[in-house]
N, C-alpha and C positions, 0 to 999 in steps of 0.2 A: 112427611107423607102428604100434608096438605098442599105442599108447593107442587107435588107430581099430580095430584088430583085436578088442582087449578091449571096446571099447563095442559094436561090431556083434554080437559073440558074446553079450553081456549082454542086448542087445535082442532077439536071436533066441531066446534062452532064456526071456526074459520074455513074448514073444509066444506061444510054444509052451505054457508053462505056465500062462499067464494065461487062456487060452481056456477051460480046465476051470474055474478058480476063478471067473471072472466070468460064465459062463453061467448064466442063470437057469432055474430048473426051476418049472414050473407058473406059476401066477398069483401076484401078490403079494396079501398080505392086505388086506382092505378097510380104509380109513382111517376116520376118525370121519364121522358123518353131520353135514353142515353144516345141514340143515334137518330137525330131528327132528319126527316127527309131534306133532300137538297131541292132547291126551287128552280135551278138551272134545267131548262129544257133544251130539246134539240134545236128549236128555233133560236133561242138566245146564243147558243153555241156557235151556230152558223152565221149569226148577225156579227158576233165578236170577231170571227175569222175573216168575214168580208171587209170589216172595218180596218182591221190589221192588214189585210192585202192591199186595200186602197191607200193606206199610209206608206206601205212599202214601195208602192209604184209611184206615188208622188215624190218621196224622198229620192229614189232612183233616178226620175227624171230631172230633179234639181241637181244632183250630182252630175248628170250627163250633160245638161246645159251649161253649167258652171265650167266643166272640163273643156267643152267646145269653145266657149267664149274666151277661156284663157289661152287655149291654142292659137286661136285666131290672133289675139292681142300679141303673142310671142312671135308670130310670123311677120306681123306688120311692123313690129318694133325693133 
C-alpha cells in the first residue's frame, strides 16, 4: 500500500510541475526550407540562350567554311 501511495504522490507532483516545464511559449522557430527559391531570373535565362545561340552560329560557320575549302581543294587536285 505504501508503494501505491508513493507512486500516486510522485505522479501528482510530476503532473503539477510538468505543466509549467512542458508548456510552450510562443511559436516554435521555423525549420529549414524544403523548396528553396531558385535564383535564376529571366535575364539570366535569356543570357544563357544568347550565348548558346552565338556558339551554334560560330560552329555552323566553321563547318560551312571547312566544307567550302575542302570542296575547292578536291576540284583543284
